[in-house]
PABA-53375 format. One record per residue: residue number from 1; residue in three letters; y, x negated, z negated of N, C-alpha, C, CB in turn. Coordinates in steps of 0.001 Angstrom, whole numbers, plus 500000, padded with zeros to 6 digits. Glycine has a CB too. Example, Ala and Ser with C-alpha at 12.3 -4.5 7.8 and 13.67 -1.06 7.14 Angstrom:
> i/aa/n_c2/n_c1/n_c3/ca_c2/ca_c1/ca_c3/c_c2/c_c1/c_c3/cb_c2/cb_c1/cb_c3
> 1/Ala/494310/486810/492200/495500/487700/492200/496700/486800/492200/495527/488692/490954
> 2/Ser/497750/487150/492920/498940/486330/492860/500030/487100/492130/499402/485916/494275
END
This chain:
> i/aa/n_c2/n_c1/n_c3/ca_c2/ca_c1/ca_c3/c_c2/c_c1/c_c3/cb_c2/cb_c1/cb_c3
> 1/Met/354760/413192/210739/355544/414401/210715/355552/414958/209298/354994/415433/211715
> 2/Arg/356702/415269/208794/356821/415857/207463/357001/417353/207604/358001/415232/206674
> 3/Thr/356471/418072/206663/356635/419518/206648/357040/419938/205251/355335/420242/207093
> 4/Ser/357565/421113/205126/357958/421592/203808/357705/423089/203724/359445/421268/203519
> 5/Leu/357524/423553/202517/357422/424972/202238/358682/425366/201489/356128/425316/201419
> 6/Asn/359410/426320/202000/360619/426782/201331/360247/427932/200412/361708/427217/202359
> 7/Leu/360233/427653/199114/359826/428633/198112/360916/428797/197074/358507/428219/197443
> 8/Ser/361009/429989/196537/361969/430187/195460/361412/429573/194181/362283/431697/195260
> 9/His/362320/429057/193349/361916/428483/192071/361447/429594/191147/363075/427687/191426
> 10/Gly/360563/429245/190229/360109/430212/189240/358636/430503/189371/360890/431487/189358
> 11/Pro/358166/431513/188642/356738/431812/188636/356267/432398/189968/356416/432776/187507
> 12/His/355087/431977/190387/354468/432479/191616/353024/432854/191336/354547/431427/192752
> 13/Gly/352813/433719/190397/351462/434126/190049/351026/433507/188737/350493/433747/191152
> 14/Phe/349838/433855/188336/349309/433416/187047/349187/431905/186977/347958/434054/186788
> 15/Asn/349854/431288/186021/349802/429842/185769/350288/428991/186933/348405/429445/185432
> 16/Thr/351117/429535/187803/351645/428792/188942/353163/428875/188902/351088/429345/190293
> 17/Met/353835/427719/188858/355285/427659/188746/355825/426671/189766/355716/427262/187315
> 18/Val/356853/427089/190517/357529/426183/191442/358729/425599/190706/357967/426920/192768
> 19/Leu/358767/424271/190595/359851/423579/189905/360921/423170/190906/359320/422346/189144
> 20/Ser/362074/422801/190400/363207/422493/191277/363051/421192/192053/364461/422430/190468
> 21/Gln/362118/420339/191702/361938/419056/192375/360916/419148/193510/361502/417997/191369
> 22/Gln/360728/420327/194095/359741/420557/195155/358328/420267/194666/360059/419690/196378
> 23/Ile/358086/420595/193425/356782/420396/192801/356247/421756/192372/356875/419416/191582
> 24/Val/354979/421988/192632/354312/423193/192154/353428/422775/190993/353478/423898/193294
> 25/Lys/353636/423395/189839/352847/423074/188644/351869/424209/188412/353762/422852/187386
> 26/Ile/350593/423852/188327/349532/424834/188125/348747/424433/186886/348598/424935/189378
> 27/Arg/348569/425372/185973/347806/425121/184753/346548/425976/184808/348652/425435/183466
> 28/Gly/345433/425379/184418/344180/426113/184422/343235/425618/183353/343522/426015/185768
> 29/Arg/342073/426252/183274/341070/425908/182260/340364/424597/182561/340046/427015/182145
> 30/Ser/340297/424242/183853/339586/423039/184270/340184/422574/185599/338041/423302/184401
> 31/Thr/339744/421398/186053/340199/420898/187345/339816/421874/188451/339607/419505/187628
> 32/Asp/338585/422340/188437/338139/423289/189468/338978/424564/189453/336658/423639/189266
> 33/His/339296/425059/188266/340114/426260/188155/341508/426009/188733/340214/426713/186684
> 34/Cys/342075/424845/188458/343398/424514/189006/343367/424479/190526/343884/423163/188464
> 35/Phe/342310/423895/191100/342215/423853/192558/342012/425248/193143/341073/422934/192988
> 36/Glu/341295/426120/192445/341143/427498/192919/342496/428219/192902/340113/428264/192047
> 37/Leu/343286/428001/191846/344626/428588/191791/345510/428015/192894/345269/428344/190414
> 38/Ala/345375/426719/193166/346152/426102/194246/345762/426694/195593/345948/424577/194260
> 39/Arg/344469/426890/195807/344014/427498/197071/344581/428907/197235/342468/427543/197127
> 40/Ala/344557/429697/196171/345095/431059/196236/346597/431034/196522/344818/431813/194917
> 41/Phe/347312/430125/195866/348749/429986/196087/349046/429604/197536/349337/428938/195133
> 42/Leu/348342/428588/198050/348588/428126/199415/348183/429167/200443/347841/426830/199674
> 43/Met/347142/429929/200174/346748/430990/201091/347855/432036/201206/345438/431646/200625
> 44/Ala/348587/432248/200117/349659/433238/200117/350926/432725/200789/349971/433657/198703
> 45/Val/351240/431434/200652/352542/430940/201129/352476/430079/202380/353197/430157/200050
> 46/Ala/351287/429658/202800/351218/428700/203913/350399/429204/205104/350629/427400/203424
> 47/Gln/350200/430501/205199/349404/431061/206289/349936/430684/207669/349353/432560/206162
> 48/Glu/351237/430736/207849/351836/430530/209167/352348/429107/209384/352967/431501/209364
> 49/Arg/352106/428211/208456/352588/426836/208555/351658/425989/209399/352738/426223/207171
> 50/Ala/352208/424956/210001/351375/423951/210659/350574/423225/209583/352244/422942/211498
> 51/Gly/349445/422634/209961/348629/421908/209003/349393/420760/208361/347382/421384/209676
> 52/Phe/349145/420515/207082/349811/419423/206369/348926/418943/205233/351190/419871/205829
> 53/Thr/349240/417768/204722/348546/417206/203569/349571/416935/202480/347773/415905/203948
> 54/Cys/349242/417300/201249/350116/417010/200118/349278/416318/199043/350792/418321/199562
> 55/His/349928/415801/198043/349255/415053/196992/349237/415889/195714/349951/413687/196750
> 56/Ala/348100/415894/195044/347966/416582/193761/347685/415543/192686/346834/417662/193807
> 57/Ala/348444/415585/191615/348213/414701/190470/347591/415543/189368/349547/414010/189981
> 58/Asn/346390/415186/188962/345673/415934/187936/345867/415258/186587/344168/416045/188280
> 59/Thr/346290/416033/185605/346501/415517/184257/345911/416502/183250/348017/415278/183978
> 60/Arg/345711/416011/182043/345298/416862/180920/346359/416771/179845/343897/416441/180359
> 61/Asp/346583/417882/179150/347537/417879/178041/347126/416836/177017/347629/419276/177383
> 62/Gly/348062/416016/176598/347808/415016/175567/347085/413772/176051/347024/415627/174484
> 63/Asn/346794/413669/177332/346102/412501/177873/347019/411826/178892/344732/412902/178526
> 64/Pro/347388/410564/178672/348327/409908/179587/347725/409557/180949/348853/408659/178948
> 65/Lys/346400/409580/181067/345775/409237/182341/345953/410371/183348/344281/408927/182143
> 66/Ala/346103/410000/184604/346203/410967/185690/345430/410423/186874/347691/411251/186071
> 67/Tyr/344934/411304/187695/344301/410869/188931/344760/411791/190043/342748/410863/188809
> 68/Gly/344738/411268/191250/345274/412021/192369/344211/412468/193350/346291/411207/193080
> 69/Arg/344525/413526/194043/343711/414053/195130/344662/414462/196254/342820/415267/194654
> 70/His/344173/414455/197462/344929/414995/198584/344459/416420/198844/344762/414110/199855
> 71/Leu/345398/417302/199117/345086/418661/199530/345502/418788/200990/345809/419731/198622
> 72/Thr/344561/419023/201859/344865/419255/203260/344840/420759/203483/343854/418514/204206
> 73/Val/345920/421280/204034/346100/422721/204173/346228/423062/205655/347349/423211/203379
> 74/Val/345365/423944/206129/345417/424415/207510/345329/425938/207477/344259/423788/208384
> 75/Arg/346380/426595/207953/346471/428062/207955/346228/428648/206580/345478/428652/208939
> 76/Gly/346726/427965/205563/346618/428437/204191/345352/428036/203470/346723/429889/204176
> 77/Ala/344326/427597/204193/343078/427170/203558/343216/425717/203122/341864/427346/204523
> 78/Ala/342848/425413/201893/343011/424064/201344/341661/423378/201202/343725/424113/199983
> 79/Val/341643/422104/201569/340473/421253/201389/340882/420113/200480/339918/420724/202759
> 80/Val/340126/419869/199430/340434/418806/198481/339702/417545/198913/340038/419212/197029
> 81/Ser/340440/416433/198998/339856/415157/199386/339881/414210/198196/340609/414544/200591
> 82/Gly/338793/413509/197977/338730/412565/196871/338993/411137/197293/337401/412647/196212
> 83/Gly/339231/410902/198573/339430/409541/199061/340799/408985/198731/339223/409497/200538
> 84/Leu/340912/407659/198782/342199/407014/198523/343159/407161/199693/341992/405545/198214
> 85/Ala/342622/407139/200910/343475/407248/202092/343799/408715/202367/342792/406602/203323
> 86/Glu/345030/408957/202788/345434/410316/203110/344702/410796/204356/346957/410398/203312
> 87/Pro/344102/411987/204298/343418/412503/205486/344404/412709/206634/342700/413827/205162
> 88/Arg/343921/412597/207871/344760/412822/209041/344360/414131/209706/344648/411644/210040
> 89/Leu/345351/414848/210168/345119/416066/210927/345363/415759/212391/346029/417229/210435
> 90/Tyr/344483/416186/213236/344619/415959/214664/344776/417309/215348/343398/415177/215232
> 91/Asp/345704/417374/216301/345878/418596/217087/344671/418775/218004/347200/418547/217916
> 92/Ala/344231/420014/218127/343137/420302/219052/343661/420168/220486/342547/421735/218799
> 93/Ala/342942/419466/221315/343400/419272/222694/342670/420187/223636/343212/417829/223130
END
C-alpha cells in the first residue's frame, strides 16, 4: 500500500523545505540533528495518517557518498531503521 502526504511546496520550519519532486530536504548540524528535525516535521504533518515507511538519504555537503535509512512513521512518531530491508507495518488485530 502506498501513502502520500499532501504538503505545500516551500519552507516548513527551520531548515526544512518541501521540494516539488515530493522530497523533503532537511539540513542540520549532524545526522542526529537532521533526524530530530525530521521527527518534529513528521509529528506536525503526519499525526492523522496511517502508518508508512519512507526512505531517507543522508549526505554531507561536498561529499559524494550517501547512505540510506528507513523512517517508519506511525501517528507522526518516527523510528529510524538502519537495516537494508524495509521495515513492515502490521495492522493490530
